[in-house]
N, C-alpha and C positions, 0 to 999 in steps of 0.2 A: 804214556808217556814209556821211555827208557829205564826200563826196571837196573842200571849200570849205573843212575845218578842217587848219588851220596847223601847222605844228610845232612844239612849246615851245622857248622858249631856254632853253640849258642852266641859264644864268643867273636865271631863273626856276621849275625844276624844283627845287631844296630848298624854294621859298617855299611853293608848290602840297604839298611832300609834309610841311612845318610845318604848315599850312593842317588836310590832312587828318587827321592824328598829332593834334592840338587836340581833334577835334572824336566821336575815338573815346569807349567806354565804356571806362577805363579802373580795375578794382577795386581798394583800398588794400589788401586781404589779398594778398599773393604765394606763388604754391604752394608746397608743401614740393617736389615733384618737377616738373620742366617737361613741356611736351608740345605738339606741334602737333594740330592737330584738320584732316584732308586730305581732303575730298569730292574723291570722281571722277566728274561726270556732267553730260552733257550739257546742253546748252539747253535752257531749258525746265523739267531733272528736277527740280529744287525744293528746289536746295542750299541758298538762302539759307532756306525756308520750314523746312527741315531744321538749318541752319547757325545762325542768328538766339536762338532758344529754348535749343541747347544749350550755344551757349556762354555761355548768361545761368545758365546751370544748373549750368554748373561755370566759372563767371567768371572765362571766358577773354579775351581783346583780338581783334574780332572785323573781321579790315581784308577788306573785300570790295572788288575791281577794278571792282565796279559803281558802287559808290560815289567812284574813284577819278573811273573814265570819266565821271560826272556832272560833277564838278567842271571834269575837262577838257573836255567841251565845252561851259558855258558861258562858258569863256573863249575857245571859238573853234577852239583846239587836236584833236590829232588822238593817237588811243592809243597810239601805235609805245612812247610811257614806263611804263603803267599795270605792264608785267609788273618790272618797275625799281623803281618806286614800292613798290609792294609789296612787292616782296623786302626791298627797303632798311627798310620798319619794321616787318618782320617778324625781320627781324636785331636791330634798335636794343631792340623791344621785349624780345627773349629776355636781350638783353645785360641789360637792365634786372631781368629777373629772372624776366619774367612769360610766362605760357601765351598761346597764339595760335591763335586759330581762322580761317585759312583760306579765306576764302568767294568758292571761286573752282574751277575747275573744274583740278583738280594732274595730270591725267593725263601731260602733256608739262612739268612741273615736278618728277619726280620726281629729276632727281639733285640737281637744286636746293633744296628742301626738306632731301632726304638729307645733304647739306654743311653746310647751316645749323640743320641740329640736331646732327650732332657736334660743330661747334664749341661749341655751345649749352650738348650735356647734356640734350637737348630725348628725347621718347621718341614718335615718329610715332603717329600714330594713322589706319590709313587708312579710310575712311566710302567705299561705294559707296550712290550713291542714283541709281534704278536701275528707275522706273515703266515699263510699257508701252509702246512707242514710238506709239499711236495716241490715248495719256493723252495726251504729249508734245507731238504734232503739232495734237490739238487745240487745246490751253492755249495754244501760240503765235501759230495765226490766229487767238483770240477776244484775245488777248494786250495791253491796252489801258496804253500806256507809253509815248507821244509824246517823251520826251528819248532814250530810249535808243535806237527806231529806228523811221522815218514807214511802216515799211513791212511789216507782221507775215510779208507771202510770207522776203522775204528773212531773217527770223531761224527762216523754217523750208530753206529754202537752206544758211543756218548752218550748223542739224543736221545735214544731209545732207555737210555738205561734210566735218564733224569726226564725223561715225557710225564710219570706218575708226578713227580712232584709241582707240573704244572697242571691238575687233572685241576682241582675245584681249589682256584684261587682265591684267598680272603684278604683282597687289601683295597683300597681308599683310592681306586688309579683314577690321577687327572684327568690322565690322555692316553690312548691307544695309537700306537706307529702299527701300517700294514706296510713294512721295508720292500711290497715285493711292487709298488707301486711305482708311478715316474710318479707322482707329486710331494717325492718329498721336502724338497724346501717347502712348501707351502706349509707339509705336518707339522715340519720342525717350526714355522716361522708362528701356527698355529697354538702347540705347545708352549709356545717365549709366550706368548698376548695369555693363552690361559695362568699362567704360572706366574705373569707380576700378578695378574689380578687378583690369584691366591694370597700372594705376597705383599698384593696392593703398595706397590713401589713404581 
C-alpha cells in the first residue's frame, strides 16, 4: 500500500461509510431467513468472482472490502478502517432485515461475524474459495488493476504472508469452490441450491 496515504479523520468516517452504503444494490424484498455469505479465501482466489453472482442470485447486499479500499484510496486515505466500515455496514443491513454477502477474506473475522450473526438472528454460510496455488500466483502476476496495487509482486508477497492463516481452517464449509475450473456457473448453482436447502427456503 502507498505509504503516502494518510489516516482518515474520524469526522469523515461516517460520511464515507454512508457514501458507500448508498452505492450498494439493496433488493426490495427482504429474506424470510436472514443469512451471511462468508467466504474464506486468499488474495487472488476469486472471492468476488464467486460472491458477486451468488449475491445476485440470492438477492443479498454485497459488502466489498476492496470497494471500500477504492473509495478510501481515491480520497488519499489509508486502509486502517476498512474492516470497521465493513462490519458496521453488515450490522446496519442485518438490523434493517437484509441478508449480507461479505466480499472479503473472512478467515480472521470469525468471532466478529459470529457475534453479529447472533445479535441479528442470521445464519452464517461459510464458503471456501480454494483454487490451486499455481492458479492464484499466475493470476496475481498477470493482474491488471492499478488502483489496488501498483506492484503485482506485492500482491504475491501478500498471498504468502497470509497463507499461514489458511493452513488449518476450522470452519463448517457448506461448499468449496475451485475457481480455476471452467464450470464455475455450475459450482455457483450447486452452492445456491445447498444454501437454500440449509436455509429451508
